[in-house]
C-alpha positions in Angstrom: -10.9 11.5 28.8 -8.9 14.1 30.6 -11.7 14.7 33.2 -12.1 11.0 33.7 -8.4 10.3 34.3 -8.1 13.3 36.6 -11.3 12.4 38.5 -10.1 8.9 39.1 -6.8 10.2 40.5 -8.6 12.6 42.8 -10.9 9.7 43.8 -7.8 7.8 45.0 -7.3 10.5 47.7 -10.9 10.3 48.8 -10.7 6.5 49.0 -7.6 6.3 51.1 -8.9 9.0 53.5 -12.3 7.5 53.8 -11.4 3.9 54.3 -10.9 4.2 58.1 -14.3 5.7 58.5 -15.8 2.7 56.7 -14.5 0.4 59.4 -15.7 2.7 62.2 -19.2 3.0 60.6 -19.6 -0.6 59.5 -18.2 -2.4 62.5 -18.5 -0.1 65.5 -21.7 1.7 64.4 -20.0 4.8 65.5 -19.9 8.3 64.1 -16.3 9.5 64.6 -16.3 13.3 64.3 -12.6 13.3 64.9 -11.8 11.4 61.7 -10.6 14.4 59.8 -8.1 15.3 62.6 -6.9 11.7 62.6 -6.1 12.1 58.9 -4.2 15.3 59.8 -2.4 13.4 62.5 -0.9 11.2 59.8 0.1 14.3 57.9 1.8 16.0 60.8 3.5 12.7 62.0 5.0 12.2 58.5 6.0 15.9 58.4 8.0 15.4 61.7 9.6 12.2 60.7 10.6 13.6 57.3 12.0 16.7 59.0 14.1 14.7 61.4 15.3 11.9 59.2 15.1 13.3 55.7 13.1 10.2 54.5 10.7 10.2 51.6 7.1 10.5 52.9 6.3 7.1 51.5 9.0 5.5 53.7 7.3 7.0 56.7 4.1 5.1 56.1 5.0 2.1 58.4 5.8 4.5 61.3 2.8 6.7 60.7 0.4 3.8 60.4 1.7 2.1 63.5 1.7 5.3 65.5 -1.9 6.0 64.4 -3.0 2.4 65.1 -1.5 2.4 68.6 -3.0 5.8 69.5 -6.4 4.8 68.1 -6.4 1.5 70.1 -5.5 3.3 73.3 -8.1 6.0 72.7 -10.9 3.5 72.3 -9.7 1.1 75.0 -9.3 3.7 77.7 -11.8 6.4 76.7 -14.3 5.8 74.0 -15.3 2.3 75.1 -16.2 3.6 78.5 -18.0 6.7 77.2 -19.9 4.5 74.8 -21.5 2.7 77.7 -23.6 5.8 78.4 -25.0 5.9 74.9 -24.3 7.1 71.3 -24.9 10.8 72.1 -22.1 10.9 74.7 -19.8 9.1 72.2 -20.6 11.7 69.5 -19.8 14.5 72.0 -16.6 12.8 73.0 -15.3 12.5 69.4 -16.2 16.1 68.8 -14.2 17.0 71.8 -11.3 15.0 70.5 -11.5 16.8 67.2 -11.3 20.2 68.9 -8.4 19.0 71.1 -6.4 17.8 68.2 -7.0 21.0 66.3 -5.7 22.9 69.3 -2.6 20.7 69.6 -1.8 21.0 65.9 -2.2 24.8 66.0 -0.1 25.1 69.2 2.7 22.9 67.8 2.8 24.0 64.2 0.8 27.2 63.9 -1.6 27.9 61.1 0.9 28.1 58.3 0.2 25.6 55.5 2.5 22.6 55.4 3.2 19.9 52.8 5.3 16.8 52.7 8.6 17.1 50.7 8.9 14.7 47.9 10.8 15.0 44.6 7.8 13.7 42.6 5.2 16.0 44.2 5.3 18.5 41.4 6.5 16.1 38.7 4.3 15.3 35.8 3.8 12.2 33.7 1.5 11.1 30.8 -1.2 8.7 31.7 -3.6 7.5 28.9 -2.6 10.5 26.9 -3.3 12.9 29.7 -0.6 14.9 31.5 -1.1 14.4 35.3 0.7 15.1 38.5 2.8 12.1 39.5 1.9 12.3 43.2 -1.7 11.6 42.4 -0.7 8.4 40.6 1.2 7.4 43.7 -1.9 8.2 45.9 -4.2 6.1 43.7 -1.7 3.2 43.7 -1.5 3.3 47.5 -5.3 3.6 47.8 -5.9 0.6 45.6 -3.3 -1.5 47.5 -4.6 -0.5 51.0 -8.2 -1.1 49.9 -7.3 -4.6 48.5 -5.5 -5.4 51.7 -8.4 -4.4 54.0 -10.9 -6.3 51.8 -8.8 -9.4 52.0 -8.4 -9.1 55.7 -12.1 -8.7 56.2 -13.3 -11.3 53.7 -10.6 -14.0 53.7 -9.3 -14.3 57.3 -10.6 -15.6 60.6 -10.1 -12.2 62.1 -12.2 -10.7 59.4 -15.0 -13.2 60.1 -15.0 -12.2 63.8 -15.0 -8.5 62.8 -18.0 -9.0 60.5 -19.8 -11.1 63.1 -19.3 -8.5 65.9 -20.5 -5.7 63.5 -23.6 -7.6 62.6 -24.6 -8.6 66.2 -22.2 -7.9 69.0 -24.3 -9.7 71.6 -24.4 -13.0 69.6 -20.7 -12.6 68.8 -19.9 -12.3 72.5 -22.1 -15.3 73.3 -20.0 -17.5 71.0 -16.7 -16.5 72.6 -15.6 -13.4 70.7 -14.1 -10.7 72.9 -16.1 -7.9 71.3 -14.7 -5.1 73.4 -11.1 -6.0 72.6 -11.9 -6.5 68.9 -13.6 -3.1 68.7 -10.5 -1.5 70.1 -8.3 -3.2 67.5 -10.7 -2.2 64.7 -10.7 1.4 65.9 -6.9 1.3 66.0 -6.8 -0.1 62.5 -9.2 2.6 61.3 -7.0 5.3 62.9 -3.9 3.8 61.3 -5.7 3.9 57.9 -6.7 7.5 58.5 -3.1 8.3 59.2 -2.0 6.7 56.0 -4.5 8.9 54.2 -2.9 11.9 55.9 0.4 11.1 54.3 -1.3 10.9 50.9 -2.9 14.3 51.7 0.5 15.8 52.4 1.9 14.6 49.1 -0.7 16.3 46.9 -1.9 19.3 48.9 -1.0 21.6 51.8 -2.6 21.2 55.2 -3.3 23.3 58.3 -4.8 22.5 61.7 -8.3 23.3 60.4 -8.2 21.1 57.2 -9.7 18.1 59.0 -13.5 18.9 58.6 -13.3 18.8 54.8 -11.9 15.2 54.8 -14.5 14.2 57.4 -17.3 15.5 55.1 -15.9 13.7 52.0 -15.3 10.6 54.1 -18.9 10.5 55.1 -19.9 10.9 51.5 -17.9 8.0 50.2 -18.9 5.8 53.1 -22.6 6.4 52.7 -22.6 6.3 48.9 -20.5 3.1 48.8 -22.7 1.3 51.3 -22.0 1.5 55.0 -19.3 -1.0 55.9 -18.5 -1.9 52.3 -14.8 -1.6 51.5 -15.1 -2.1 47.8 -18.1 0.2 47.7 -16.1 2.9 49.4 -13.5 2.7 46.7 -16.0 2.8 43.9 -17.9 5.8 45.5 -14.6 7.7 45.9 -13.8 7.2 42.2 -17.3 8.4 41.3 -17.1 11.5 43.5 -13.7 12.3 42.0 -15.0 12.1 38.5 -18.1 14.2 39.3 -16.0 16.8 41.0 -13.6 17.1 38.0 -16.4 17.2 35.4 -18.5 19.8 37.4 -15.4 22.0 37.9 -14.7 22.0 34.1 -18.4 22.7 33.2 -19.4 25.1 35.9 -16.3 26.3 37.6 -14.8 25.6 41.0 -17.5 27.6 42.8 -20.2 24.9 42.1 -17.9 21.9 42.7 -19.0 21.1 46.3 -22.7 22.0 45.6 -22.9 19.5 42.7 -21.2 16.8 44.8 -23.6 17.2 47.7 -26.6 17.4 45.4 -25.5 14.1 43.7 -25.0 12.7 47.1 -28.6 13.5 48.2 -29.9 12.2 44.8 -28.2 8.8 45.2 -29.5 8.5 48.8 -33.0 9.3 47.6 -32.9 6.7 44.8 -30.6 4.1 46.4 -30.4 4.5 50.2 -28.3 1.4 50.6 -25.5 3.0 48.6 -23.8 1.8 45.4 -22.9 -1.5 46.9 -25.4 -4.3 47.2 -23.9 -5.7 50.3 -21.9 -4.1 53.1 -19.0 -6.1 54.4 -19.7 -5.6 58.0 -23.3 -4.7 57.9 
C-alpha cells in the first residue's frame, strides 16, 4: 500500500509536467525538445514572483500560466510557424536551440545553485490511507487532476476543442472548412507552454531545480505521452500514475540505481506489446 500511494503521488508530478507535451504531440505533430526548459521557466518565474511579493507558490499559478502561455504563443507565431514551413527537421533543430538558449539564460540569471519554491507545507507530512506522505505531493496530485480534467473538458466538450481535434487530425481539411489552423496552432502551443509552466511550479514545490534539470522532465514527458497514447489527455494521466508506481516499487525492490532502467525497460515493453499506448483512442489523433 505504501508503494502504491507514494507512486500515485509521484505520478501526479509526471502528469502535470507532461500534459503540455501531449497537446504539442497530439495536435501540432511536433517534437518540442525545449519542453523541459519550458517547465523550468515556470519554476523560475514562480521563484521570482515569490521572492518579490512573498506569495505562496500556488498563488503565483495564474501569473506563471499566463506568462508561459503568452510567451509560447509569441514563440510559435513569430518563429516556429515560419521554421516549420521548411520541414520537421528544421523545427526539431529550432526547439533544440531554444532549449540551449533557455538553459543559458537560466544559468546566467540564477547560476547553477539548486533552487526551490518556499512553501510552509513543502516539508510537512500527513497521513493518507494509513501512509505518511509529504503534503506537497498531495497538492501536486490535486493540481494535476484538476488541470487534466479542465484540459479534457476543453478538448472534448467545447467548440474550440472540436476545432483543435479537427486541425490535429487533418489540418488541410480543417482549413478548407474555415478554421484558421495557423492561428489555432499558435494558441495550442501557447496553452501547452502555459501548462508546462504550471508543471514547473509543481516541480519547485517538491524538488530543487537547476538550469540543467529540464532534460529529465522532457524524457519523462515523452514516456507518459507515448505510453498514454499520443494526444490522449486521460491516457497521459493514467500513464503518469503507472510510471510513478513502477518507479516507487522498483526503487524499493532494487534500489535507486535501477529505477530509471526499469522504467525505460517497461516503456519499451509496452511499446512492443501495445504501440498505440494505454489509451484506445487519442483525443487529437
